[in-house]
Structure formats: structure tokens, C-alpha cells
PADRENTOR-169781 format. One line per 4 residues: number of its first residue (from 0); their letters; for each residue x, y, z of N, C-alpha, C. Coordinates in steps of 0.02 Angstrom, whole numbers, padded with zeros to 5 digits. Layout:
<sites>
NUM> A> X Y Z X Y Z X Y Z ~ ...
</sites>
This chain:
<sites>
0> MFST> 00092 00633 00494 00103 00562 00506 00167 00541 00471 ~ 00207 00503 00506 00270 00479 00479 00267 00403 00475 ~ 00284 00374 00418 00284 00302 00409 00352 00280 00384 ~ 00375 00223 00410 00440 00197 00390 00440 00121 00391
4> TTNI> 00480 00091 00348 00486 00018 00348 00532 -00006 00403 ~ 00569 00039 00433 00614 00020 00488 00575 00013 00553 ~ 00605 -00019 00603 00572 -00029 00667 00583 00029 00715 ~ 00627 00074 00698 00640 00132 00740 00646 00194 00695
8> VEGR> 00640 00252 00727 00652 00315 00693 00714 00344 00727 ~ 00767 00348 00690 00831 00371 00716 00823 00436 00755 ~ 00846 00436 00818 00845 00496 00859 00777 00512 00890 ~ 00727 00470 00878 00659 00482 00905 00634 00418 00937
12> PVRE> 00647 00408 01000 00626 00345 01032 00550 00338 01034 ~ 00528 00277 01029 00457 00262 01034 00436 00269 01107 ~ 00386 00312 01118 00360 00322 01186 00303 00275 01202 ~ 00266 00255 01150 00209 00210 01161 00193 00171 01098
16> YLGI> 00181 00106 01107 00159 00063 01052 00083 00057 01057 ~ 00049 00069 01002 -00025 00071 01003 -00057 00011 00969 ~ -00020 -00028 00933 -00047 -00088 00901 -00038 -00089 00825 ~ -00057 -00145 00798 -00051 -00155 00725 -00106 -00117 00689
20> VTGE> -00087 -00084 00635 -00135 -00049 00592 -00127 -00073 00521 ~ -00182 -00071 00484 -00181 -00095 00415 -00222 -00049 00369 ~ -00209 -00055 00306 -00248 -00022 00254 -00249 -00068 00194 ~ -00307 -00079 00166 -00313 -00123 00107 -00352 -00088 00052
24> VIVG> -00330 -00098 -00009 -00364 -00071 -00067 -00367 -00126 -00120 ~ -00427 -00134 -00148 -00435 -00183 -00203 -00457 -00144 -00264 ~ -00421 -00153 -00319 -00438 -00119 -00381 -00453 -00171 -00435 ~ -00502 -00156 -00476 -00520 -00201 -00531 -00481 -00182 -00593
28> ANLF> -00469 -00232 -00634 -00435 -00220 -00697 -00485 -00197 -00750 ~ -00468 -00147 -00787 -00510 -00119 -00839 -00496 -00155 -00905 ~ -00548 -00171 -00943 -00540 -00207 -01006 -00493 -00171 -01054 ~ -00502 -00105 -01062 -00459 -00068 -01109 -00387 -00065 -01084
32> RDLF> -00378 -00057 -01018 -00311 -00056 -00990 -00278 -00124 -01001 ~ -00317 -00179 -00993 -00291 -00246 -01005 -00268 -00254 -01077 ~ -00309 -00229 -01124 -00293 -00234 -01194 -00228 -00198 -01210 ~ -00220 -00137 -01186 -00159 -00099 -01199 -00099 -00130 -01164
36> ASIT> -00110 -00158 -01104 -00055 -00191 -01069 -00032 -00252 -01108 ~ -00080 -00289 -01137 -00062 -00348 -01178 -00020 -00327 -01238 ~ -00039 -00273 -01270 -00001 -00249 -01328 00069 -00229 -01305 ~ 00073 -00194 -01249 00139 -00174 -01223 00182 -00236 -01208
40> DIVG> 00150 -00289 -01179 00187 -00349 -01164 00213 -00383 -01227 ~ 00174 -00380 -01281 00194 -00411 -01343 00253 -00373 -01375 ~ 00249 -00308 -01377 00301 -00268 -01410 00357 -00248 -01362 ~ 00349 -00262 -01299 00401 -00245 -01250 00387 -00177 -01219
44> GRSG> 00421 -00163 -01165 00412 -00100 -01131 00373 -00107 -01067 ~ 00358 -00050 -01038 00323 -00049 -00974 00250 -00031 -00986 ~ 00208 -00055 -00940 00137 -00040 -00943 00122 00019 -00897 ~ 00124 00079 -00923 00114 00139 -00884 00047 00142 -00849
48> KYED> -00006 00117 -00882 -00073 00119 -00852 -00075 00075 -00789 ~ -00048 00015 -00794 -00046 -00029 -00735 -00003 00002 -00680 ~ 00053 00032 -00699 00096 00063 -00649 00060 00120 -00613 ~ 00020 00159 -00650 -00019 00213 -00620 -00070 00186 -00570
52> VLAR> -00106 00133 -00589 -00156 00103 -00545 -00123 00075 -00483 ~ -00067 00041 -00492 -00030 00012 -00436 -00005 00066 -00388 ~ 00022 00120 -00414 00046 00176 -00372 -00011 00207 -00333 ~ -00068 00217 -00366 -00126 00247 -00332 -00151 00201 -00276
56> ARKE> -00156 00136 -00290 -00179 00088 -00240 -00131 00085 -00181 ~ -00066 00087 -00194 -00017 00086 -00140 -00024 00148 -00096 ~ -00031 00207 -00126 -00039 00269 -00088 -00103 00267 -00046 ~ -00157 00242 -00074 -00221 00238 -00038 -00216 00189 00021
60> AISE> -00182 00132 00012 -00174 00084 00066 -00133 00114 00123 ~ -00080 00150 00105 -00038 00182 00157 -00078 00236 00192 ~ -00118 00275 00156 -00159 00327 00187 -00210 00297 00235 ~ -00241 00242 00216 -00289 00208 00261 -00254 00185 00325
64> MEAE> -00195 00156 00317 -00156 00132 00374 -00139 00190 00421 ~ -00116 00245 00392 -00098 00304 00432 -00159 00334 00466 ~ -00216 00334 00433 -00277 00360 00464 -00297 00317 00524 ~ -00289 00252 00518 -00304 00208 00575 -00257 00222 00633
68> AARL> -00193 00234 00617 -00144 00250 00670 -00163 00316 00704 ~ -00185 00365 00666 -00205 00429 00694 -00266 00420 00740 ~ -00313 00378 00720 -00372 00366 00762 -00353 00336 00829 ~ -00298 00298 00830 -00274 00268 00892 -00233 00317 00934
72> GGNA> -00219 00375 00906 -00179 00425 00941 -00105 00425 00923 ~ -00088 00389 00871 -00017 00385 00850 00003 00443 00805 ~ 00069 00454 00802 00095 00504 00756 00146 00474 00708 ~ 00152 00407 00709 00198 00373 00664 00177 00300 00658
76> VVGV> 00201 00268 00603 00192 00197 00594 00261 00168 00577 ~ 00282 00118 00616 00348 00087 00604 00337 00016 00580 ~ 00389 -00012 00550 00387 -00080 00525 00336 -00090 00469 ~ 00328 -00040 00426 00278 -00044 00373 00297 -00099 00323
80> DLDY> 00247 -00139 00304 00255 -00191 00254 00201 -00183 00202 ~ 00220 -00187 00139 00172 -00184 00084 00167 -00252 00050 ~ 00106 -00274 00037 00094 -00338 00004 00048 -00327 -00056 ~ 00059 -00367 -00107 00019 -00363 -00168 -00008 -00433 -00183
84> EVLG> -00072 -00438 -00198 -00104 -00502 -00214 -00149 -00493 -00274 ~ -00152 -00544 -00317 -00199 -00545 -00373 -00258 -00587 -00350 ~ -00319 -00559 -00360 -00380 -00592 -00338 -00429 -00600 -00395 ~ -00481 -00639 -00383 -00536 -00645 -00431 -00521 -00695 -00486
88> QNGS> -00574 -00710 -00523 -00566 -00755 -00579 -00520 -00723 -00631 ~ -00474 -00761 -00657 -00428 -00738 -00708 -00385 -00679 -00684 ~ -00376 -00672 -00618 -00334 -00618 -00593 -00362 -00550 -00609 ~ -00427 -00541 -00603 -00459 -00479 -00625 -00454 -00422 -00575
92> MLMV> -00429 -00436 -00515 -00423 -00383 -00465 -00354 -00387 -00432 ~ -00333 -00330 -00407 -00269 -00325 -00372 -00282 -00297 -00303 ~ -00254 -00329 -00251 -00260 -00304 -00184 -00191 -00280 -00161 ~ -00190 -00219 -00134 -00129 -00193 -00104 -00145 -00183 -00029
96> SASG> -00103 -00211 00013 -00113 -00201 00085 -00050 -00173 00116 ~ -00061 -00127 00164 -00006 -00098 00202 -00019 -00112 00275 ~ 00032 -00133 00312 00024 -00145 00383 00086 -00122 00419 ~ 00078 -00106 00482 00133 -00083 00524 00110 -00076 00595
100> TAVV> 00152 -00047 00637 00136 -00036 00706 00128 00039 00719 ~ 00070 00058 00744 00058 00128 00762 00095 00143 00827 ~ 00129 00200 00827 00168 00220 00886 00162 00295 00898 ~ 00183 00314 00958 00191 00384 00975 00266 00394 00984
104> I> 00294 00441 00945 00366 00455 00951 00376 00526 00978
</sites>
């Protein structure tokens, strides 16, 4: 499966458009991760734990989107868009969504 944020794949014309596909992942914030992230914010630097969770959620959302495209008979997803939202009371959850158009190239 090939995914791209562009609307075309250079040198590979779209033969068929199959429709919009999506993948969503919601992850909860861990108390200990929050504590360490707060300390990192106070002393400066990056929060590696949050970055790891965010990267994993992004990969899972893209995988779900690609799996939906495959179920439709596609071999690529074009026009991919990634969105991030904070959900829940006190921003206790993070949602990552990936969407695009399933195509046959």
C-alpha cells in the first residue's frame, strides 16, 4: 500500500477512485507519563514519552486507513491528511485521525 499527501503519484495515473477512507486512534494519557512530561516542561526539553505515544498513534491511524483502502480494492491512498485532537476532561485523551482517498494506480 502506498500513501501520499499529494493528490497524484508522479508517473502513475489514477485508474479508479474508490472513495474516502479513514483511520482513527484514541490514546489515553498515563498518570506517570503526565508527571514526567510536566517535569520536562518545567526544566525544558522534549517529552520523549509523549512523542513515542504520538508516533505510535499516527502509525496506527495510517495503518487503519490503508487497511480500509485495501478492503475497497485500492493499492494506494492519495490526499492523506492527519489531524490531532485533545479529548476528554482535562485533555486526558488524544485522537489522531488519518483520511484520504483510496485509489487504484
